[in-house]
GUSE-988399 format. One record per residue (C-alpha): residue in one letter; chain; y, x, z. Coordinates in steps of 0.2 Angstrom, whole numbers. Each point is the difference from the previous one (the first is absolute). Example, Ala and Ser with C-alpha at 12.3 -4.5 7.8 and 13.67 -1.06 7.14 Angstrom:
   code   unit      yy      xx      zz
      A      A     -22      62      39
      S      A      17       6      -3
END
This chain:
   code   unit      yy      xx      zz
      X      A     209     249     110
      X      A       6     -11      14
      X      A       0     -19      -4
      X      A      17      -7       1
      X      A       3     -14      13
      X      A       4     -16      -9
      X      A      15      -9       6
      X      A      -2     -18       4
      X      A      17      -8      -5
      X      A      -3     -15      11
      X      A      -2      10      15
      X      A      14      13      -3
      X      A      14      -8       9
      X      A       5     -18       7
      X      A       6     -11     -14
      X      A      19      -5       3
      X      A       3     -18      -1
      X      A      16      -7      -8
      X      A       0     -15      12
      X      A      15      -2      11
      X      A     -11       0      16
      X      A      -6      18      -4
      X      A      17       8      -3
      X      A       0       9      17
      X      A     -16       9      -4
      X      A       6       5     -17
      X      A      16       8       8
      X      A     -10       9      13
      X      A     -12       7     -13
      X      A      14       6     -11
      X      A       7      11      14
      X      A     -18       7       3
      X      A      -1       5     -18
      X      A      17       8       0
      X      A      -5      11      15
      X      A     -18       3      -7
      X      A       7       7     -17
      X      A      14      10       8
      X      A     -13       8      11
      X      A     -12       4     -14
      X      A      15       7     -10
      X      A       4      12      14
      X      A     -19       5       3
      X      A      -2       3     -19
      X      A      16      11       0
      X      A      -7      10      15
      X      A     -17       2      -9
      X      A       8       6     -16
      X      A      11      12       9
      X      A     -15       8       9
      X      A     -10       1     -16
      X      A      15       9      -9
      X      A       2      11      15
      X      A     -19       5      -1
      X      A       2       3     -19
      X      A      16      11       2
      X      A      -5      10      15
      X      A     -19      -1       1
      X      A     -14       7     -11
      X      A       0      -9     -17
      X      A     -18       5      -4
      X      A      -2      -1     -18
      X      A      19       2      -4
      X      A       4      16      -8
      X      A       8      14      10
      X      A      19       3      -1
      X      A       5      13     -12
      X      A      -1      18       7
      X      A      15       4      10
      X      A       5     -18       4
      X      A      -2      -7      17
      X      A      -2     -18       7
      X      A      11      -3      15
      X      A      -6      -6      16
      X      A       5     -18       7
      X      A      12       8      12
      X      A       8      10     -14
      X      A       5     -16      -8
      X      A      11      -4      15
      X      A       9      16      -1
      X      A      15       5     -11
      X      A      12     -10     -11
      X      A     -13      -1     -15
      X      A     -10     -15       6
      X      A       4     -10     -15
      X      A      -6      14     -12
      X      A     -15       4      11
      X      A      -5     -19      -1
      X      A       2       0     -19
      X      A     -12      15      -1
      X      A     -13      -8      11
      X      A       1     -16     -10
      X      A      -3      10     -16
      X      A     -15       9       8
      X      A      -7     -17       5
      X      A       2      -6     -18
      X      A      -8      15      -7
      X      A     -14      -2      12
      X      A      -3     -17      -6
      X      A       1       5     -18
      X      A     -13      14       3
      X      A     -12     -13       8
      X      A       0     -11     -15
      X      A     -13       1     -14
      X      A       9       8     -15
      X      A     -13      -3     -13
      X      A     -17      -5      -7
      X      A     -16      11       4
      X      A      -3      15     -10
      X      A     -12       0     -15
      X      A       0     -19      -2
      X      A       7       2     -18
      X      A      17      -8       4
      X      A      14      -2      12
      X      A      17       7      -1
      X      A       8      12      13
      X      A      13     -13       5
      X      A       4       0      18
      X      A      10     -15       4
      X      A      12      10      11
      X      A       1      19       2
      X      A       6       9      15
      X      A      13      14       2
      X      A      -8      17      -4
      X      A      -2       9      17
      X      A      -7      17      -4
      X      A      15      10      -7
      X      A      -2      18       5
      X      A      13      13       5
      X      A       5      16     -10
      X      A      -9      16       7
      X      A      11       9      12
      X      A       8      17      -5
      X      A     -12      14       0
      X      A     -15     -12       2
      X      A     -16       9       0
      X      A     -15     -11      -4
      X      A     -14      10       6
      X      A       7       1      18
      X      A       8     -18       0
      X      A     -13     -11      -8
      X      A     -15      -9       9
      X      A      -9     -13     -10
      X      A       3     -16       8
      X      A     -17      -8      -4
      X      A      -6     -15      -9
      X      A       0     -19       1
      X      A      19      -1      -2
      X      A       9     -11     -13
      X      A     -13     -13       1
      X      A      10     -13      -9
      X      A      -3      10     -16
      X      A     -19      -1       2
      X      A      -3     -14     -12
      X      A      12       5     -14
      X      A      14     -12       5
      X      A      18       5      -2
      X      A       6      -4      18
      X      A      18       5      -1
      X      A      15      -4     -11
      X      A       4      15     -12
      X      A      19      -1      -2
      X      A      11      12     -11
      X      A       8       6      17
      X      A     -17       4       7
      X      A      -5      10     -16
      X      A      17      10       1
      X      A      -4       5      18
      X      A     -18       5      -5
      X      A       7      10     -14
      X      A      12       9      11
      X      A     -13       4      12
      X      A     -12       5     -14
      X      A      12      13      -7
      X      A       0       9      17
      X      A     -19       0       0
      X      A      -1       6     -18
      X      A       7      16       5
      X      A     -15       4      11
      X      A     -12      -3     -14
      X      A      10      11     -12
      X      A      -1      14      14
      X      A     -18      -2       1
      X      A      -2       2     -19
      X      A      12      15       1
      X      A     -11       8      14
      X      A     -16      -3      -9
      X      A       6       6     -17
      X      A       7      16       8
      X      A     -17       4       7
      X      A      -8      -4     -17
      X      A      12      11      -9
      X      A      -2      14      12
      X      A     -18       1       1
      X      A      -8     -10     -15
      X      A      13      -2     -13
      X      A      -9      -4     -17
      X      A     -17      -3       9
      X      A      -9     -16       1
      X      A       2      -2      19
      X      A       7       8      16
      X      A     -11       3      15
      X      A      12      -5      13
      X      A      -8       8      15
      X      A      -6      17      -8
      X      A      16       1     -10
      X      A      -7       4     -17
      X      A      -3      -9     -17
      X      A     -16      -6      -8
      X      A      -5      -5     -18
      X      A     -12     -13       5
      X      A       5     -11     -15
      X      A      -2      14     -13
      X      A      16       9       1
      X      A      12     -12      -8
      X      A      13       0      13
      X      A      -4     -18       5
      X      A      11      -1      16
      X      A      15       6     -10
      X      A      -3     -12     -15
      X      A      -4     -15      12
      X      A      16       3       9
      X      A      13       2     -14
      X      A       6     -18       0
      X      A       1       0      19
      X      A      12      15      -1
      X      A      10      -9     -13
      X      A       1     -16      10
      X      A       5       9      16
      X      A      14       9      -9
      X      A      -8      17       2
      X      A       5       6     -18
      X      A       0      18       4
      X      A     -18       0       5
      X      A      -4     -12     -15
      X      A       6      12     -13
      X      A      -9      14       8
      X      A     -16     -10      -1
      X      A       5      -4     -18
      X      A       1      19      -4
      X      A     -17       2       6
      X      A      -7     -14     -10
      X      A       9       7     -16
      X      A      -5      18       3
      X      A     -17       0       9
      X      A      -9     -17      -1
      X      A     -15       2     -11
      X      A     -14     -13      -3
      X      A     -12       9     -10
      X      A     -11       6      14
      X      A     -19      -2      -2
      X      A      -3     -11      15
      X      A      -6     -18       3
      X      A      13     -11       7
      X      A       1     -18       6
      X      A       7     -10     -15
      X      A       7     -13      13
      X      A       8      12      12
      X      A       8      11     -13
      X      A       6     -15      -9
      X      A       9      -8      14
      X      A       6      15       9
      X      A       4      13     -14
      X      A       3     -11     -15
      X      A       9     -13      10
      X      A      10      13       9
      X      A       6       8     -16
      X      A       4     -16      -9
      X      A      10      -6      15
      X      A      10      16       1
      X      A       4      -1     -19
      X      A       5     -18       2
      X      A      12       4      14
      X      A       7      17      -7
      X      A      -2      -1     -18
      X      A      -6      18       0
      X      A     -11       4     -15
      X      A     -11      12      10
      X      A      -8     -14       9
      X      A      -4     -10     -16
      X      A      -7      15      -9
      X      A     -12       4      15
      X      A      -5     -18       2
      X      A      -4      -1     -18
      X      A     -11      15       1
      X      A      -9      -7      15
      X      A      -3     -17      -8
      X      A      -8       7     -15
      X      A     -12       9      11
      X      A      -4     -15      12
      X      A      -3     -12     -14
      X      A     -15      10      -6
      X      A      -9      -9      14
      X      A      -2     -14     -12
      X      A      -8      10     -14
      X      A     -18       0       5
      X      A      -1     -17       7
      X      A     -10     -12     -10
      X      A       7     -15      10
      X      A      19       2      -1
      X      A       0       4      19
      X      A       5      18       3
      X      A      -9      12      10
      X      A       7       5      17
      X      A       2      19      -2
      X      A       6      10     -15
      X      A       1      19      -3
      X      A      19       2      -5
      X      A      -4      16     -10
      X      A     -16      -6     -10
      X      A       1     -19       1
      X      A     -18      -1       7
      X      A      -1     -16      11
      X      A     -13      -8      12
      X      A       0     -12      14
      X      A       1       5      18
      X      A     -17       5       7
      X      A       3      -7      18
      X      A       3     -18      -8
      X      A     -17       0      -7
      X      A       6       5     -17
      X      A       9     -17      -1
      X      A      18      -3      -5
      X      A      12      -6      14
      X      A      10     -16      -2
      X      A      16       7       8
      X      A      -1      16     -11
      X      A      -2      -7     -18
      X      A      11     -15       5
      X      A      15      11       6
      X      A       5       9     -16
      X      A      10     -13      -9
      X      A      17       2       7
      X      A       1      18      -4
      X      A      -6       1     -18
      X      A       9     -16      -5
      X      A      16       7       6
      X      A      -3      16      -9
      X      A      -2      -9     -16
      X      A      16     -10       2
      X      A       9      16       3
      X      A      -8      11     -13
      X      A      -5     -13     -13
      X      A     -12      10     -11
      X      A     -17      -5      -8
      X      A      -8      12      13
      X      A       8      -9      15
      X      A      -4     -17      -8
      X      A     -18       4      -1
      X      A       0       6      19
      X      A       8     -17       4
      X      A     -13      -9     -10
      X      A     -14       8      10
      X      A       7      -3      17
      X      A       4     -18      -4
      X      A     -17      -3      -8
      X      A      -7       3      18
      X      A       9     -16       6
      X      A      -6      -9     -16
      X      A     -18       4       5
      X      A       3      -5      18
      X      A       8     -16      -5
      X      A     -15      -5     -10
      X      A     -12       4      14
      X      A      11      -9      13
      X      A     -11      -8      14
      X      A       4     -18       4
      X      A       9       5      16
      X      A      10      13      -9
      X      A      -6      14      12
      X      A      -9      15      -7
      X      A     -14      11       8
      X      A       6      18       0
      X      A     -14       9      -9
      X      A      -3      -1     -18
      X      A     -13       7     -12
      X      A       9       8     -15
      X      A     -13      12      -7
      X      A     -10     -12     -11
      X      A       6      -6     -17
      X      A       7     -18       0
      X      A       9     -10      13
      X      A       1       9      17
      X      A      -9      -9      15
      X      A       4      -1      18
      X      A     -11      12      11
      X      A       2      -8      17
      X      A       6     -16       8
      X      A      13       7      12
      X      A      17      -9       1
      X      A      15       9       8
      X      A      18       2       0
      X      A      -2      17       8
      X      A      -7      16      -6
      X      A      -7       0     -18
      X      A       8     -16      -6
      X      A      18      -1       8
      X      A      12       6     -14
      X      A      -9      -9     -14
      X      A       7     -17       8
      X      A      16       9       2
      X      A       1       4     -19
      X      A      -4     -18      -5
      X      A      17      -5       6
      X      A      10      16      -3
      X      A      -5       2     -18
      X      A       6     -18      -3
      X      A      16       4       8
      X      A       2      16      -9
      X      A      -2      -8     -17
      X      A      14     -12       3
      X      A     -11     -14       6
      X      A      -5      -5     -18
      X      A     -19       5       1
      X      A      -8     -15       9
      X      A     -18       7       1
      X      A       5      12      14
      X      A       9     -13      10
      X      A     -14     -13      -2
      X      A     -13      13       6
      X      A      11       4      15
      X      A       2     -18       5
      X      A     -18      -4      -2
      X      A      -4      15      11
      X      A      12      -5      13
      X      A      -8     -18       1
      X      A     -17       8       1
      X      A       6      11      15
      X      A       7     -15       9
      X      A     -16     -10      -3
      X      A     -13      13       4
      X      A       7      15      10
      X      A      15      -5      10
      X      A      -4      -1      19
      X      A       9      -3      16
      X      A      -4       9      16
      X      A      -4      -6      17
      X      A       9      -1      12
      X      A      17       5      -7
      X      A      -1      -8     -17
      X      A       2      15     -10
      X      A      -2      -2     -19
      X      A     -11      13      -9
      X      A     -10       2     -17
      X      A     -18       3       3
      X      A     -12       9     -11
      X      A     -15     -10      -8
      X      A     -17       6      -6
      X      A     -10     -14      -8
      X      A       2     -15      12
      X      A       3      11      15
      X      A      18       4       7
      X      A       4      16       8
      X      A      15      -3      12
      X      A       8      17      -3
      X      A      17       4      -7
      X      A       4      17      -7
      X      A      18       7       2
      X      A       0       0     -19
      X      A       0     -19       0
      X      A      17       0       8
      X      A       8       2     -17
      X      A      -4     -19      -2
      X      A      13      -6      11
      X      A      14       7     -12
      X      A     -10      -4     -16
      X      A      -2     -19       5
      X      A      19      -1       4
      X      A       4       8     -17
      X      A     -12     -12      -8
      X      A       8     -15       8
      X      A      18       6      -4
      X      A      -5       2     -19
      X      A     -11     -16      -1
      X      A       2      -9     -16
      X      A      -1     -16      10
      X      A      15       5      10
      X      A       2       7      18
      X      A       0     -18       7
      X      A     -17      -4      -8
      X      A     -14      -3      12
      X      A      -9      15      -7
      X      A      14      12       2
      X      A       4      -6      18
      X      A     -19       1       4
      X      A       0      18      -6
      X      A      16       5       8
      X      A      -6      -7      17
      X      A     -17       9      -2
      X      A      10      16      -4
      X      A      10      -1      15
      X      A     -15      -4      11
      X      A     -10      15      -6
      X      A      15      11       2
      X      A       1      -5      18
      X      A     -18       4       3
      X      A       2      17      -8
      X      A      15       3      12
      X      A     -12      -5      14
      X      A     -13      13      -5
      X      A      14      13       3
      X      A       8      -8      15
      X      A     -16      -2      10
      X      A      -5      18      -1
      X      A       6      12      14
      X      A       8      11     -13
      X      A       8     -15      -9
      X      A      -9       6     -16
      X      A     -14     -10      -9
      X      A     -18       6      -3
      X      A      -8       1     -17
      X      A      -8     -17       2
      X      A      -2     -13      14
      X      A     -15     -12       3
      X      A       3     -18       6
      X      A     -10      -8      13
      X      A       0     -17       7
      X      A      10      -2      15
      X      A       6      18       0
      X      A      11       0     -16
      X      A      -4      18      -6
      X      A      -5      17       5
      X      A       0      17      -9
      X      A     -13       1     -13
      X      A     -16      10       3
      X      A       3      18      -5
      X      A      18      -4      -6
      X      A      13       4      14
      X      A       9      12     -11
      X      A      17      -2      -9
      X      A       3       8     -17
      X      A      19      -3       0
      X      A      -3     -15     -11
      X      A      15     -10      -7
      X      A      -7     -18      -3
      X      A       7      -9      16
      X      A      17       8      -3
      X      A      -1      -5     -18
      X      A      -1     -18       5
      X      A      14       2      13
      X      A      11       6     -14
      X      A      -5     -13     -13
      X      A       2     -15      13
      X      A      17       6       6
      X      A       6       3     -18
      X      A      -5     -17      -5
      X      A       3     -11      16
      X      A      13      10       9
      X      A      -9      -3      16
      X      A       5      15      12
      X      A     -16      -1      10
      X      A      -9      11     -13
      X      A      13      14       3
      X      A      -3      -2      19
      X      A     -19       2      -3
      X      A       3      14     -12
      X      A      11       9      12
      X      A     -13       0      13
      X      A     -13       6     -12
      X      A      11      14      -6
      X      A       4       6      18
      X      A     -19       0       4
      X      A      -3      11     -15
      X      A      14      12       5
      X      A      -7       2      17
      X      A     -19       2      -3
      X      A      -1       6     -18
      X      A      13      14      -1
      X      A      -4      18       0
      X      A      10      15       0
      X      A       3       0     -19
      X      A      -5     -18      -7
      X      A     -11     -14       5
      X      A     -19      -2       3
      X      A     -13     -13       1
      X      A      -7      -6      16
      X      A     -18       1       6
      X      A       1     -15      12
      X      A      14     -12       2
      X      A      -6      -6      17
      X      A       3      18       7
      X      A      18       5       4
      X      A      -5      18       5
      X      A      -6       6     -17
      X      A       9      12     -12
      X      A       2      -5     -18
      X      A     -14       6     -12
      X      A       3      14     -13
      X      A       2     -12     -14
      X      A      15      -9      -8
      X      A      -4     -12     -15
      X      A      11       1     -15
      X      A       4     -18       2
      X      A       8       2      17
      X      A      16       7     -10
      X      A      -4     -10     -16
      X      A      -2     -17       9
      X      A       1      -1      18
      X      A      17       8       3
      X      A       6      -7     -16
      X      A      -4     -18       6
      X      A       8       4      17
      X      A      16       5      -9
      X      A       0     -15     -11
      X      A      -3     -11      15
      X      A      16       7       8
      X      A      10       2     -15
      X      A      10     -15      -4
      X      A      10       9     -14
      X      A     -16       5     -10
      X      A       0      -2     -19
      X      A     -18      -6       1
      X      A       0     -18      -5
      X      A     -17      -9       1
      X      A       5     -16      -8
      X      A      11       5     -14
      X      A      -3      18      -5
      X      A     -14      10       7
      X      A     -19       0       2
      X      A      -8      13      12
      X      A     -17       6      -4
      X      A     -14       1      13
      X      A       7      18       5
      X      A      17      -8       3
      X      A       8       8     -15
      X      A      14     -12      -6
      X      A       2      -2     -19
      X      A      11     -13      -9
      X      A      -8     -15      -8
      X      A       0      -1     -19
      X      A      15     -11      -3
      X      A      11      12      10
      X      A      -6      15     -10
      X      A       4      -9     -16
      X      A      17      -5       6
      X      A       4      17       7
      X      A      -7      14     -11
      X      A      -2      17       9
      X      A      13       8     -11
      X      A      13     -11       9
      X      A      -8       0      17
END
């Protein structure tokens, strides 16, 4: 650091005597001072003028780019026309916004405190434009690349979100919403034509497959998507199939977890929205079969597979015959909701079993609140952890999600769940949260023992929305240090997840990314594929829903267009083999969650008129099936729905 030059006051200027004999010298120096200060004022004005000119008309470097469709006039342009005053005001506002963006808007992430309280916020510059008439995404869209919107990197809220801005965003969203509904209509039409009632459609070969056991999983997973998009004719056609054809008594081992979140959750949500008893009857039949996964467990932790016809159960062989945290920790929303609606001793016992899982885990809680993802559940007594791997990705993710959502579902009166959640979020901040170089991207690493693995699954991207939901429902209040920390981290994580899309040539994220010093991230080894996953769009929806920031709709619109361009087949949508290759055709595979989650979250993101209300009325299970929270069910019985 340069050493400042010390000023010697005794040598700074001649002392002025007040004796009469020096009056002439005093008058001469006064004139010199007047000229000196006048000259300095003129020179300063010139320098400021040059600096402002550079900022207005030159490259601002770190300043954010103007909104798409807006242009910055040249210096010569300011001298033309009769709108000089308006143009000067616009340039002044741009200069102010630039200064605002350059300010530090908050404390560093992960330090356990710090409110997201920028002293001044600029005017939001990214409002998009309605798609033109007869707009065709596949031929019009080119992914614009990453490293944009850098002012969102650290989770700050750089722009003032006004009611006027929200209204403009809502108007634009309604135009984009139509494109999402068209995508759903297209995919549903293909499924109905080639695979109706089957588990999945093969979108390239145009036929169906029963890879989940023949339980119509795509149909059931899509029921509430159809309802929310106003596709009631298709919804009731699907209802008829559920009522007349869906049978769960097939002698086949199924995943307890996947069947619970996709099929049971889908049936319960369809019942909640429509009040149609066909869905509740089917859900009850399925629940009675799934709950048998607990019957032979000596620990209270269920097995991962069950035969729906015989009740035989076992752990999944590829998991080393261990129980998986994300599976036995992600059953509670569904079975608790069923009990509140049905209210019989049988459903009460189901609820007791799934809640007891959390009682066990609470008793086993590690000091940091973070749980290894394998557990031994085959020996009598207390179950034990079978590894030391911590992650918020595959094998553990939705367990942390249900900590918060079970608490919300019950009306926020069961403190154990919220305490487990807050403890886990503190542990995540303390041990797993990292920042990349050189861009400063926030991510959640894995950890095995004392060793960090600097990877992040696409699955982890649900955490941006979850942290925001936790902040907005924090018992300490949204203005508390903890809530503000979590909200800022959620925003920062979501920006990172957006970058995993934007930096790929297709504009689509790979299955996971690996972070490297000095190079931010690269596609994970052996993971260049995209499975039509929803987690990033999920966080876009939740953050927009809670904060009103339109930026999440802009990012979501980019991602939607990329999926339309690179994943669409002749009859539906397919997964991608390599997101870095723009010349590949989609694979012959469409996961059920593309209609059940991904397109639903896109629609909710662009639907300002939705009935889904995360803060007052609904909780969504991990498969994006919205169900009312318990107080709302008690206040509005189904007979009066």
